[in-house]
C-alpha positions in Angstrom: 0.0 0.0 0.0 1.5 3.4 -1.0 2.1 5.8 1.9 -0.6 8.3 2.7 0.1 11.7 1.2 0.9 14.5 3.6 -2.0 16.7 4.7 -2.4 20.1 3.2 -1.6 22.8 5.7 -3.1 26.2 4.9 -0.9 29.1 6.3 -3.0 32.3 6.5 -3.0 35.5 8.4 -6.5 37.0 8.9 -8.1 40.0 10.5 -11.7 40.1 11.8 -14.2 42.2 9.8 -17.6 42.3 11.6 -20.5 42.2 9.1 -23.7 44.2 9.4 -26.5 42.1 10.8 -29.2 41.3 8.3 -32.9 41.4 9.0 -34.0 38.7 11.4 -30.4 37.9 12.5 -29.1 39.2 15.8 -25.5 38.2 15.1 -23.7 38.6 11.8 -20.7 36.5 10.9 -17.2 37.9 11.4 -15.5 37.7 8.0 -11.8 37.1 7.9 -9.9 39.6 5.8 -6.7 38.6 4.2 -5.8 41.3 1.7 -6.3 44.9 0.4 -5.3 46.1 -3.0 -3.2 43.0 -3.7 -1.1 43.2 -0.5 -1.5 42.7 3.2 -3.9 45.0 5.0 -1.6 45.6 7.9 2.0 46.9 8.3 4.8 44.5 8.3 4.5 42.2 11.4 7.9 40.7 12.2 6.6 38.0 14.5 4.2 36.7 11.8 6.7 36.9 8.9 9.5 35.1 10.8 7.0 32.4 11.9 6.0 31.9 8.3 9.6 31.7 7.1 10.6 29.2 9.8 7.7 26.8 9.5 7.5 26.7 5.7 11.3 26.2 5.2 11.9 23.7 8.0 11.7 20.2 6.7 10.2 17.3 8.7 12.5 14.8 10.5 15.7 14.2 8.6 15.7 11.4 6.0 18.5 9.7 4.1 17.4 11.4 0.9 16.7 14.8 2.4 13.3 16.5 2.0 12.0 19.9 1.0 8.7 21.5 1.9 6.4 22.7 -0.9 4.5 26.0 -0.9 1.5 26.3 -3.2 0.3 29.7 -4.3 -1.5 31.6 -7.0 0.3 33.8 -9.5 -0.8 37.0 -7.7 0.6 35.7 -4.4 3.9 34.8 -6.2 4.1 38.3 -7.7 3.5 39.9 -4.2 6.8 38.4 -3.0 9.6 40.9 -3.4 11.5 40.2 -6.6 14.8 39.7 -4.8 13.2 36.9 -2.7 11.3 34.9 -5.3 11.1 32.0 -5.6 11.4 31.6 -1.8 14.6 29.7 -0.9 14.8 26.2 0.5 11.2 25.4 -0.6 9.5 24.0 -3.7 7.5 27.0 -5.0 4.4 25.7 -6.8 2.8 28.5 -8.8 -0.8 28.0 -10.0 -2.0 30.0 -13.0 -4.1 29.7 -16.1 -1.2 31.2 -18.2 1.2 28.3 -17.6 3.6 28.8 -20.4 4.0 32.5 -19.9 4.4 32.4 -16.2 6.7 29.3 -16.4 9.2 31.2 -18.4 9.2 34.0 -15.8 9.4 31.7 -12.9 12.3 29.7 -14.5 14.2 33.0 -15.0 13.7 33.9 -11.3 14.8 30.3 -10.3 17.9 30.5 -12.4 18.9 33.8 -10.8 18.1 32.5 -7.3 20.3 29.4 -7.8 23.2 31.4 -9.1 23.1 33.5 -5.9 22.9 30.4 -3.7 25.9 28.8 -5.5 27.9 32.0 -5.2 27.1 32.1 -1.5 28.1 28.5 -1.0 31.4 29.0 -2.9 32.2 32.1 -0.7 31.4 30.1 2.4 33.6 27.2 1.3 36.6 29.6 0.6 36.1 31.1 4.0 36.3 27.7 5.7 39.5 26.8 3.8 40.1 24.5 0.9 40.4 20.8 1.2 37.7 20.4 3.9 34.9 18.0 3.2 31.9 19.9 4.7 28.8 17.9 5.4 30.2 14.6 4.1 27.9 11.7 4.8 25.0 14.0 5.7 21.6 14.1 4.0 21.2 17.0 1.6 19.4 20.0 3.0 16.2 21.6 1.6 16.5 22.6 -2.0 15.2 25.7 -3.9 12.9 24.7 -6.8 9.8 25.9 -8.6 7.1 24.4 -10.8 4.1 26.0 -12.6 0.8 24.3 -12.9 -2.7 25.0 -14.2 -4.5 24.0 -11.0 -4.1 22.9 -7.4 -4.8 19.2 -8.0 -2.3 19.2 -10.9 0.3 20.7 -8.6 -0.2 18.1 -6.0 0.1 15.3 -8.6 3.3 16.8 -10.0 4.8 17.2 -6.5 4.1 13.6 -5.6 5.4 12.3 -8.9 8.6 14.5 -9.0 9.5 14.5 -5.3 7.2 12.3 -3.3 8.2 9.1 -5.2 11.8 9.6 -4.2 10.9 10.4 -0.6 12.1 14.1 -1.0 8.7 15.8 -0.4 8.3 17.3 3.0 5.2 19.1 4.2 2.8 20.7 1.8 1.7 24.3 2.6 -0.9 26.4 0.8 -0.1 30.2 1.2 -2.8 31.9 -0.9 -4.6 33.7 -2.3 -8.3 33.4 -1.7 -9.1 31.3 -4.8 -6.3 28.8 -4.0 -7.4 28.6 -0.3 -10.9 27.8 -1.6 -9.6 25.0 -3.9 -7.5 23.6 -1.0 -10.5 23.5 1.3 -12.4 21.4 -1.3 -9.7 18.7 -1.5 -11.0 15.3 -0.3 -8.0 13.1 -1.1 -6.0 14.1 1.9 -6.3 15.8 5.3 -6.6 19.5 5.5 -5.2 21.7 8.3 -5.2 25.5 8.9 -2.6 27.3 10.8 -4.1 30.8 11.2 -2.6 34.0 12.5 -5.2 36.3 13.9 -4.2 40.0 13.5 -6.1 42.7 15.4 -5.6 46.3 16.1 -5.0 46.8 19.8 -8.2 48.9 20.0 -10.4 46.4 18.2 -11.9 44.8 21.4 -13.0 48.2 22.7 -14.1 49.6 19.4 -15.3 47.1 16.8 -15.0 49.8 14.2 -11.3 49.8 14.5 -10.5 47.4 11.7 -8.1 47.0 8.8 -9.6 47.8 5.4 -9.9 44.6 3.4 -11.2 43.7 -0.1 -10.2 40.0 -0.1 -11.4 37.4 2.4 -10.7 33.9 3.5 -13.3 31.6 2.0 -14.6 30.5 5.4 -15.8 32.9 8.1 -14.9 32.6 11.8 -18.2 31.0 12.8 -18.1 28.2 10.2 -14.7 27.2 11.4 -16.2 26.4 14.8 -19.1 24.4 13.4 -19.4 20.8 12.2 -16.6 19.6 10.0 -13.8 21.4 11.7 -12.0 21.1 15.0 -10.1 23.8 16.8 -6.9 22.1 17.9 -4.8 22.7 21.0 -1.6 24.8 21.0 0.3 21.6 21.6 -1.0 20.0 18.4 -0.2 23.2 16.4 3.3 23.0 17.9 3.7 19.4 16.7 2.5 20.4 13.2 5.0 23.3 12.8 7.9 22.0 14.7 8.2 24.7 17.3 6.3 25.8 20.5 3.1 27.8 19.8 1.0 29.2 22.6 -2.5 30.6 22.8 -1.2 33.9 24.0 -1.5 37.2 22.1 1.8 38.7 20.9 1.8 42.5 20.9 3.9 44.3 18.2 3.5 48.0 17.7 -0.2 48.8 17.3 -1.3 45.3 16.6 -1.5 41.9 18.4 -1.3 38.5 16.8 -2.1 34.9 17.9 -1.5 31.6 16.1 -4.3 29.0 16.2 -5.0 25.8 14.4 -8.0 24.0 12.8 -8.3 20.5 11.4 -11.0 19.1 9.1 -12.6 16.1 10.7 -15.4 15.2 8.2 
């Protein structure tokens, strides 16, 4: 029997946007905003960005062949990454787009440049350590930087399994946006689905529900639905096991905002 494919883990930062109650409903759902004008609605949050970088680039337990995590994203999300950083290093960047040939050429150009920079850095490090030293001999290779371009989420999963999973080199599989790709991931039934969500709030939000970040893009599921049948809010200990580092239920204050990492697991 072939090994069970790894679950999809959606990594998303959201901010609460209270809706206006409709006639006959006392409580309106709280929508989860994720974007504004093609970028994040809030200023740069160091705690969230470093958390994202660590958990998506950290491979699972070491294996003889080495493994690399995959991050699945739409074309707009890929373009939102600073040009100097894309594709993101030490990860397999799977870009999903309807314009496969056009975007594949651009992504390949980015990948070639990224690899040249990584090779130059490795050569410089080797010269600094002295010639004739066998560094890392006998160790499993570390995470690699790679990229693929596919027409849909299911195609990207199939390609990842065929190209990397068959050789035991595929680590965890993360979905990082945007809204359309999150929606497709939530509909996947062939493997487990998890959500690691960073809640982002203005410090004044609890006292004044009108103090919100402006958003024009939202997570496909609102806050109340995540607490209903089909999903389970997991403990901080379970989230810690998923991501490989300690996560608490405590709010982290940074500047004028506070953030908290929580997890959900599909159980249906």
